[in-house]
N, CA and C atoms as a LAMMPS dump frame, in Angstrom:
ITEM: TIMESTEP
0
ITEM: NUMBER OF ATOMS
447
ITEM: BOX BOUNDS ff ff ff
-5.0000000000000000e+02 5.0000000000000000e+02
-5.0000000000000000e+02 5.0000000000000000e+02
-5.0000000000000000e+02 5.0000000000000000e+02
ITEM: ATOMS id mol type element x y z
1 1 1 N 191.928 -95.501 -354.168
2 1 2 C 193.117 -96.296 -354.364
3 1 3 C 193.53 -96.202 -355.832
4 2 1 N 194.787 -96.234 -356.05
5 2 2 C 195.316 -96.074 -357.396
6 2 3 C 195.771 -97.407 -357.968
7 3 1 N 195.839 -97.46 -359.273
8 3 2 C 196.314 -98.681 -359.934
9 3 3 C 197.833 -98.808 -359.866
10 4 1 N 198.492 -97.702 -359.592
11 4 2 C 199.962 -97.699 -359.582
12 4 3 C 200.484 -97.961 -358.166
13 5 1 N 201.125 -99.083 -357.957
14 5 2 C 201.633 -99.42 -356.625
15 5 3 C 202.684 -98.444 -356.11
16 6 1 N 203.439 -97.837 -357.012
17 6 2 C 204.496 -96.921 -356.594
18 6 3 C 203.907 -95.703 -355.874
19 7 1 N 202.774 -95.218 -356.347
20 7 2 C 202.144 -94.059 -355.704
21 7 3 C 201.704 -94.421 -354.281
22 8 1 N 201.131 -95.606 -354.129
23 8 2 C 200.737 -96.054 -352.792
24 8 3 C 201.953 -96.187 -351.877
25 9 1 N 203.033 -96.773 -352.399
26 9 2 C 204.248 -96.962 -351.607
27 9 3 C 204.884 -95.622 -351.246
28 10 1 N 204.866 -94.667 -352.17
29 10 2 C 205.415 -93.348 -351.869
30 10 3 C 204.589 -92.637 -350.792
31 11 1 N 203.275 -92.775 -350.857
32 11 2 C 202.411 -92.178 -349.839
33 11 3 C 202.733 -92.767 -348.465
34 12 1 N 202.827 -94.086 -348.389
35 12 2 C 203.166 -94.752 -347.122
36 12 3 C 204.557 -94.317 -346.661
37 13 1 N 205.505 -94.206 -347.578
38 13 2 C 206.878 -93.835 -347.221
39 13 3 C 206.972 -92.407 -346.704
40 14 1 N 206.237 -91.483 -347.327
41 14 2 C 206.284 -90.085 -346.886
42 14 3 C 205.688 -89.942 -345.485
43 15 1 N 204.534 -90.559 -345.26
44 15 2 C 203.946 -90.495 -343.918
45 15 3 C 204.828 -91.209 -342.894
46 16 1 N 205.431 -92.321 -343.3
47 16 2 C 206.321 -93.045 -342.384
48 16 3 C 207.552 -92.215 -342.05
49 17 1 N 208.082 -91.489 -343.029
50 17 2 C 209.235 -90.624 -342.769
51 17 3 C 208.874 -89.547 -341.747
52 18 1 N 207.668 -88.991 -341.866
53 18 2 C 207.218 -87.992 -340.899
54 18 3 C 207.133 -88.596 -339.496
55 19 1 N 206.463 -89.75 -339.38
56 19 2 C 206.33 -90.385 -338.072
57 19 3 C 207.69 -90.796 -337.518
58 20 1 N 208.554 -91.345 -338.356
59 20 2 C 209.878 -91.768 -337.904
60 20 3 C 210.677 -90.571 -337.389
61 21 1 N 210.639 -89.467 -338.152
62 21 2 C 211.336 -88.254 -337.697
63 21 3 C 210.794 -87.809 -336.349
64 22 1 N 209.479 -87.823 -336.194
65 22 2 C 208.852 -87.416 -334.944
66 22 3 C 209.342 -88.279 -333.778
67 23 1 N 209.317 -89.597 -333.946
68 23 2 C 209.722 -90.49 -332.862
69 23 3 C 211.22 -90.386 -332.563
70 24 1 N 212.039 -90.27 -333.589
71 24 2 C 213.486 -90.178 -333.374
72 24 3 C 213.85 -88.839 -332.736
73 25 1 N 213.213 -87.766 -333.192
74 25 2 C 213.516 -86.438 -332.672
75 25 3 C 213.109 -86.287 -331.205
76 26 1 N 211.932 -86.79 -330.842
77 26 2 C 211.467 -86.585 -329.469
78 26 3 C 212.099 -87.546 -328.47
79 27 1 N 212.715 -88.609 -328.954
80 27 2 C 213.332 -89.569 -328.04
81 27 3 C 214.481 -88.892 -327.287
82 28 1 N 214.304 -88.735 -326.01
83 28 2 C 215.337 -88.116 -325.191
84 28 3 C 215.293 -86.598 -325.163
85 29 1 N 214.373 -85.993 -325.904
86 29 2 C 214.267 -84.536 -325.889
87 29 3 C 213.752 -84.097 -324.518
88 30 1 N 214.439 -83.143 -323.896
89 30 2 C 214.104 -82.817 -322.508
90 30 3 C 212.729 -82.164 -322.366
91 31 1 N 212.275 -81.41 -323.332
92 31 2 C 210.937 -80.824 -323.239
93 31 3 C 209.859 -81.912 -323.301
94 32 1 N 210.084 -82.906 -324.156
95 32 2 C 209.122 -84.004 -324.253
96 32 3 C 209.134 -84.826 -322.964
97 33 1 N 210.306 -85.108 -322.445
98 33 2 C 210.408 -85.886 -321.204
99 33 3 C 209.768 -85.158 -320.03
100 34 1 N 209.798 -83.826 -320.064
101 34 2 C 209.195 -83.039 -319.003
102 34 3 C 207.673 -83.197 -318.999
103 35 1 N 207.08 -83.394 -320.184
104 35 2 C 205.623 -83.515 -320.286
105 35 3 C 205.121 -84.904 -319.895
106 36 1 N 206 -85.913 -319.952
107 36 2 C 205.617 -87.286 -319.623
108 36 3 C 205.692 -87.453 -318.111
109 37 1 N 204.724 -88.152 -317.552
110 37 2 C 204.662 -88.326 -316.103
111 37 3 C 205.569 -89.465 -315.643
112 38 1 N 205.86 -89.454 -314.377
113 38 2 C 206.732 -90.482 -313.814
114 38 3 C 206.086 -91.855 -313.892
115 39 1 N 206.924 -92.841 -314.122
116 39 2 C 206.456 -94.226 -314.194
117 39 3 C 205.921 -94.668 -312.832
118 40 1 N 204.802 -95.382 -312.86
119 40 2 C 204.258 -95.953 -311.643
120 40 3 C 203.253 -95.086 -310.917
121 41 1 N 202.894 -93.943 -311.484
122 41 2 C 201.943 -93.074 -310.79
123 41 3 C 200.498 -93.337 -311.202
124 42 1 N 200.285 -94.18 -312.176
125 42 2 C 198.93 -94.538 -312.599
126 42 3 C 198.714 -96.013 -312.283
127 43 1 N 197.512 -96.392 -312.014
128 43 2 C 197.226 -97.78 -311.641
129 43 3 C 196.92 -98.661 -312.85
130 44 1 N 197.488 -98.329 -313.994
131 44 2 C 197.354 -99.148 -315.198
132 44 3 C 198.763 -99.623 -315.553
133 45 1 N 199.096 -100.886 -315.278
134 45 2 C 200.475 -101.361 -315.478
135 45 3 C 201.002 -101.168 -316.902
136 46 1 N 200.129 -101.356 -317.901
137 46 2 C 200.6 -101.226 -319.276
138 46 3 C 201.057 -99.802 -319.572
139 47 1 N 200.278 -98.821 -319.131
140 47 2 C 200.651 -97.416 -319.376
141 47 3 C 201.896 -97.062 -318.576
142 48 1 N 202.025 -97.608 -317.376
143 48 2 C 203.25 -97.379 -316.606
144 48 3 C 204.463 -97.949 -317.336
145 49 1 N 204.315 -99.125 -317.926
146 49 2 C 205.417 -99.719 -318.693
147 49 3 C 205.727 -98.878 -319.928
148 50 1 N 204.682 -98.376 -320.595
149 50 2 C 204.889 -97.539 -321.771
150 50 3 C 205.56 -96.219 -321.383
151 51 1 N 205.192 -95.67 -320.234
152 51 2 C 205.847 -94.453 -319.746
153 51 3 C 207.326 -94.716 -319.487
154 52 1 N 207.637 -95.872 -318.903
155 52 2 C 209.032 -96.25 -318.702
156 52 3 C 209.766 -96.394 -320.024
157 53 1 N 209.08 -96.931 -321.025
158 53 2 C 209.651 -97.058 -322.367
159 53 3 C 209.985 -95.674 -322.931
160 54 1 N 209.077 -94.731 -322.763
161 54 2 C 209.305 -93.367 -323.26
162 54 3 C 210.444 -92.708 -322.489
163 55 1 N 210.42 -92.824 -321.175
164 55 2 C 211.445 -92.187 -320.345
165 55 3 C 212.834 -92.794 -320.573
166 56 1 N 212.884 -94.02 -321.055
167 56 2 C 214.155 -94.667 -321.344
168 56 3 C 214.724 -94.294 -322.697
169 57 1 N 214.188 -93.258 -323.324
170 57 2 C 214.644 -92.778 -324.645
171 57 3 C 214.535 -93.856 -325.72
172 58 1 N 213.499 -94.664 -325.661
173 58 2 C 213.348 -95.771 -326.594
174 58 3 C 212.418 -95.484 -327.766
175 59 1 N 211.844 -94.291 -327.833
176 59 2 C 210.946 -93.965 -328.934
177 59 3 C 211.688 -93.973 -330.274
178 60 1 N 213.006 -93.746 -330.239
179 60 2 C 213.776 -93.761 -331.479
180 60 3 C 213.738 -95.141 -332.146
181 61 1 N 213.624 -96.194 -331.353
182 61 2 C 213.559 -97.537 -331.928
183 61 3 C 212.252 -97.761 -332.68
184 62 1 N 211.196 -97.125 -332.216
185 62 2 C 209.929 -97.171 -332.957
186 62 3 C 210.135 -96.474 -334.301
187 63 1 N 210.796 -95.331 -334.289
188 63 2 C 211.085 -94.606 -335.533
189 63 3 C 211.933 -95.43 -336.488
190 64 1 N 212.945 -96.104 -335.965
191 64 2 C 213.787 -96.956 -336.818
192 64 3 C 212.98 -98.109 -337.409
193 65 1 N 212.107 -98.714 -336.603
194 65 2 C 211.269 -99.815 -337.106
195 65 3 C 210.335 -99.323 -338.218
196 66 1 N 209.786 -98.128 -338.046
197 66 2 C 208.925 -97.555 -339.083
198 66 3 C 209.705 -97.362 -340.376
199 67 1 N 210.926 -96.863 -340.277
200 67 2 C 211.758 -96.655 -341.466
201 67 3 C 212.037 -97.984 -342.166
202 68 1 N 212.378 -99.009 -341.398
203 68 2 C 212.706 -100.31 -341.988
204 68 3 C 211.494 -100.911 -342.702
205 69 1 N 210.344 -100.906 -342.056
206 69 2 C 209.148 -101.494 -342.672
207 69 3 C 208.752 -100.714 -343.921
208 70 1 N 208.803 -99.383 -343.849
209 70 2 C 208.453 -98.568 -345.023
210 70 3 C 209.448 -98.794 -346.155
211 71 1 N 210.722 -98.954 -345.834
212 71 2 C 211.728 -99.21 -346.875
213 71 3 C 211.492 -100.56 -347.541
214 72 1 N 211.138 -101.57 -346.758
215 72 2 C 210.844 -102.895 -347.328
216 72 3 C 209.645 -102.803 -348.261
217 73 1 N 208.606 -102.087 -347.84
218 73 2 C 207.421 -101.91 -348.692
219 73 3 C 207.802 -101.217 -349.99
220 74 1 N 208.604 -100.159 -349.896
221 74 2 C 208.999 -99.412 -351.086
222 74 3 C 209.853 -100.251 -352.025
223 75 1 N 210.811 -100.996 -351.492
224 75 2 C 211.685 -101.824 -352.337
225 75 3 C 210.891 -102.923 -353.037
226 76 1 N 210.052 -103.614 -352.299
227 76 2 C 209.25 -104.686 -352.916
228 76 3 C 208.343 -104.113 -353.997
229 77 1 N 207.771 -102.954 -353.735
230 77 2 C 206.88 -102.328 -354.712
231 77 3 C 207.646 -101.904 -355.957
232 78 1 N 208.826 -101.338 -355.779
233 78 2 C 209.617 -100.905 -356.931
234 78 3 C 210.101 -102.087 -357.769
235 79 1 N 210.347 -103.208 -357.13
236 79 2 C 210.784 -104.403 -357.868
237 79 3 C 209.63 -105.075 -358.61
238 80 1 N 208.43 -104.829 -358.2
239 80 2 C 207.247 -105.495 -358.781
240 80 3 C 206.993 -105.03 -360.204
241 81 1 N 206.937 -103.742 -360.438
242 81 2 C 206.823 -103.107 -361.753
243 81 3 C 205.559 -103.399 -362.55
244 82 1 N 204.491 -103.844 -361.938
245 82 2 C 203.249 -103.955 -362.694
246 82 3 C 202.107 -103.359 -361.902
247 83 1 N 201.092 -102.902 -362.621
248 83 2 C 199.973 -102.215 -361.984
249 83 3 C 199.026 -103.207 -361.324
250 84 1 N 198.236 -102.688 -360.388
251 84 2 C 197.23 -103.5 -359.729
252 84 3 C 196.035 -103.704 -360.655
253 85 1 N 195.437 -104.874 -360.56
254 85 2 C 194.195 -105.108 -361.305
255 85 3 C 193.012 -104.717 -360.425
256 86 1 N 191.806 -104.902 -360.938
257 86 2 C 190.608 -104.476 -360.201
258 86 3 C 190.442 -105.243 -358.895
259 87 1 N 190.781 -106.52 -358.898
260 87 2 C 190.665 -107.336 -357.688
261 87 3 C 191.591 -106.802 -356.595
262 88 1 N 192.82 -106.497 -356.953
263 88 2 C 193.776 -105.974 -355.985
264 88 3 C 193.363 -104.59 -355.489
265 89 1 N 192.801 -103.793 -356.383
266 89 2 C 192.318 -102.483 -355.967
267 89 3 C 191.162 -102.602 -354.977
268 90 1 N 190.29 -103.583 -355.182
269 90 2 C 189.172 -103.757 -354.251
270 90 3 C 189.685 -104.2 -352.881
271 91 1 N 190.723 -105.027 -352.855
272 91 2 C 191.324 -105.433 -351.58
273 91 3 C 191.952 -104.227 -350.887
274 92 1 N 192.627 -103.377 -351.663
275 92 2 C 193.209 -102.165 -351.09
276 92 3 C 192.132 -101.264 -350.505
277 93 1 N 191.039 -101.147 -351.203
278 93 2 C 189.939 -100.322 -350.721
279 93 3 C 189.387 -100.876 -349.413
280 94 1 N 189.254 -102.206 -349.329
281 94 2 C 188.768 -102.827 -348.091
282 94 3 C 189.751 -102.617 -346.952
283 95 1 N 191.045 -102.682 -347.242
284 95 2 C 192.057 -102.441 -346.207
285 95 3 C 191.993 -100.995 -345.719
286 96 1 N 191.838 -100.059 -346.647
287 96 2 C 191.731 -98.654 -346.259
288 96 3 C 190.472 -98.429 -345.43
289 97 1 N 189.391 -99.109 -345.794
290 97 2 C 188.154 -99.008 -345.024
291 97 3 C 188.348 -99.576 -343.617
292 98 1 N 189.068 -100.689 -343.506
293 98 2 C 189.333 -101.287 -342.193
294 98 3 C 190.169 -100.345 -341.325
295 99 1 N 191.169 -99.701 -341.914
296 99 2 C 191.981 -98.744 -341.162
297 99 3 C 191.125 -97.555 -340.735
298 100 1 N 190.238 -97.112 -341.61
299 100 2 C 189.336 -96.018 -341.262
300 100 3 C 188.423 -96.387 -340.11
301 101 1 N 187.89 -97.605 -340.148
302 101 2 C 187.022 -98.068 -339.057
303 101 3 C 187.818 -98.181 -337.763
304 102 1 N 189.048 -98.695 -337.851
305 102 2 C 189.916 -98.775 -336.672
306 102 3 C 190.133 -97.386 -336.074
307 103 1 N 190.356 -96.409 -336.922
308 103 2 C 190.551 -95.041 -336.45
309 103 3 C 189.284 -94.509 -335.796
310 104 1 N 188.144 -94.754 -336.429
311 104 2 C 186.869 -94.27 -335.887
312 104 3 C 186.596 -94.897 -334.521
313 105 1 N 186.975 -96.15 -334.338
314 105 2 C 186.754 -96.826 -333.054
315 105 3 C 187.773 -96.355 -332.011
316 106 1 N 189.009 -96.161 -332.438
317 106 2 C 190.059 -95.836 -331.477
318 106 3 C 190.017 -94.392 -330.985
319 107 1 N 189.563 -93.465 -331.814
320 107 2 C 189.551 -92.06 -331.394
321 107 3 C 188.644 -91.838 -330.177
322 108 1 N 187.406 -92.371 -330.153
323 108 2 C 186.609 -92.199 -328.919
324 108 3 C 187.237 -92.881 -327.701
325 109 1 N 187.879 -94.024 -327.916
326 109 2 C 188.569 -94.676 -326.794
327 109 3 C 189.72 -93.815 -326.296
328 110 1 N 190.455 -93.234 -327.23
329 110 2 C 191.54 -92.328 -326.865
330 110 3 C 190.997 -91.143 -326.079
331 111 1 N 189.898 -90.576 -326.546
332 111 2 C 189.278 -89.458 -325.849
333 111 3 C 188.82 -89.866 -324.451
334 112 1 N 188.248 -91.052 -324.334
335 112 2 C 187.804 -91.552 -323.036
336 112 3 C 188.979 -91.693 -322.068
337 113 1 N 190.088 -92.25 -322.561
338 113 2 C 191.272 -92.389 -321.715
339 113 3 C 191.811 -91.028 -321.29
340 114 1 N 191.843 -90.08 -322.219
341 114 2 C 192.365 -88.752 -321.894
342 114 3 C 191.454 -88.048 -320.894
343 115 1 N 190.147 -88.195 -321.082
344 115 2 C 189.213 -87.561 -320.14
345 115 3 C 189.26 -88.208 -318.762
346 116 1 N 189.534 -89.52 -318.723
347 116 2 C 189.603 -90.191 -317.426
348 116 3 C 190.838 -89.771 -316.634
349 117 1 N 191.933 -89.491 -317.31
350 117 2 C 193.122 -88.981 -316.64
351 117 3 C 193.917 -88.131 -317.624
352 118 1 N 193.646 -86.823 -317.671
353 118 2 C 194.314 -85.957 -318.649
354 118 3 C 195.819 -85.832 -318.433
355 119 1 N 196.293 -86.245 -317.268
356 119 2 C 197.727 -86.169 -317.016
357 119 3 C 198.519 -87.083 -317.947
358 120 1 N 197.89 -88.12 -318.442
359 120 2 C 198.587 -89.092 -319.283
360 120 3 C 198.209 -88.964 -320.754
361 121 1 N 197.797 -87.788 -321.168
362 121 2 C 197.356 -87.601 -322.55
363 121 3 C 198.49 -87.82 -323.549
364 122 1 N 199.699 -87.406 -323.235
365 122 2 C 200.836 -87.599 -324.144
366 122 3 C 201.066 -89.087 -324.39
367 123 1 N 201.068 -89.868 -323.323
368 123 2 C 201.298 -91.303 -323.461
369 123 3 C 200.206 -91.967 -324.294
370 124 1 N 198.948 -91.594 -324.031
371 124 2 C 197.841 -92.195 -324.772
372 124 3 C 197.865 -91.802 -326.243
373 125 1 N 198.189 -90.558 -326.539
374 125 2 C 198.241 -90.118 -327.936
375 125 3 C 199.339 -90.853 -328.689
376 126 1 N 200.512 -90.954 -328.097
377 126 2 C 201.595 -91.656 -328.783
378 126 3 C 201.339 -93.148 -328.896
379 127 1 N 200.7 -93.723 -327.912
380 127 2 C 200.328 -95.133 -328.009
381 127 3 C 199.342 -95.339 -329.151
382 128 1 N 198.374 -94.435 -329.288
383 128 2 C 197.424 -94.494 -330.395
384 128 3 C 198.14 -94.392 -331.743
385 129 1 N 199.067 -93.445 -331.855
386 129 2 C 199.797 -93.267 -333.116
387 129 3 C 200.595 -94.527 -333.448
388 130 1 N 201.246 -95.095 -332.46
389 130 2 C 202.056 -96.291 -332.704
390 130 3 C 201.183 -97.46 -333.15
391 131 1 N 200.102 -97.712 -332.433
392 131 2 C 199.215 -98.82 -332.797
393 131 3 C 198.626 -98.601 -334.182
394 132 1 N 198.148 -97.407 -334.435
395 132 2 C 197.505 -97.108 -335.714
396 132 3 C 198.483 -97.232 -336.872
397 133 1 N 199.65 -96.599 -336.777
398 133 2 C 200.551 -96.609 -337.919
399 133 3 C 201.181 -97.984 -338.138
400 134 1 N 201.451 -98.727 -337.072
401 134 2 C 201.969 -100.077 -337.273
402 134 3 C 200.919 -100.988 -337.897
403 135 1 N 199.653 -100.793 -337.568
404 135 2 C 198.591 -101.56 -338.249
405 135 3 C 198.579 -101.25 -339.736
406 136 1 N 198.717 -99.975 -340.083
407 136 2 C 198.759 -99.583 -341.497
408 136 3 C 199.975 -100.208 -342.181
409 137 1 N 201.139 -100.093 -341.568
410 137 2 C 202.366 -100.611 -342.184
411 137 3 C 202.347 -102.13 -342.335
412 138 1 N 201.944 -102.823 -341.31
413 138 2 C 201.945 -104.286 -341.37
414 138 3 C 200.92 -104.791 -342.377
415 139 1 N 199.752 -104.153 -342.417
416 139 2 C 198.746 -104.531 -343.404
417 139 3 C 199.262 -104.304 -344.82
418 140 1 N 199.89 -103.158 -345.032
419 140 2 C 200.427 -102.868 -346.364
420 140 3 C 201.58 -103.807 -346.707
421 141 1 N 202.415 -104.126 -345.743
422 141 2 C 203.519 -105.054 -345.991
423 141 3 C 203.004 -106.441 -346.371
424 142 1 N 202.016 -106.93 -345.644
425 142 2 C 201.423 -108.238 -345.976
426 142 3 C 200.84 -108.208 -347.384
427 143 1 N 200.146 -107.131 -347.698
428 143 2 C 199.531 -106.986 -349.015
429 143 3 C 200.592 -106.969 -350.118
430 144 1 N 201.642 -106.188 -349.92
431 144 2 C 202.696 -106.054 -350.938
432 144 3 C 203.419 -107.39 -351.121
433 145 1 N 203.727 -108.073 -350.028
434 145 2 C 204.412 -109.37 -350.127
435 145 3 C 203.522 -110.384 -350.818
436 146 1 N 202.256 -110.408 -350.464
437 146 2 C 201.339 -111.381 -351.039
438 146 3 C 201.162 -111.185 -352.553
439 147 1 N 201.109 -109.944 -353.002
440 147 2 C 200.858 -109.688 -354.426
441 147 3 C 202.107 -109.264 -355.185
442 148 1 N 203.289 -109.555 -354.634
443 148 2 C 204.508 -109.188 -355.347
444 148 3 C 204.949 -110.259 -356.346
445 149 1 N 204.268 -111.369 -356.361
446 149 2 C 204.663 -112.448 -357.267
447 149 3 C 204.141 -112.251 -358.643
């Protein structure tokens, strides 16, 4: 973790721009829709609802939400204009460790879901990406708001 908040905010913004572009671009793309299975063919209601969400061309709204949250983080960080102290850096390190642990726990679960029904691998992968990146963004937003004073 760096002492300069702007570098952290730029890193979050660049990755968020990539994810946002991905979600906005694939929303409604016919090749992507072809790979997603029909709603209601799996006996897991949540995944069926998520498949309906994808088929309804709604992934672009996830991309827009990512852009908005990343922009708020960047603006608050740019307005702050002071470096992090050691205490704030240790909190950032703990947050990064928590995200790493979340990833380590979620990847085997993702693999288990894909192995149990490989037909729904696209849905599970995108659900993982959404949960993971929103956890990162919301954690960073809470952190930036809390220490922006």
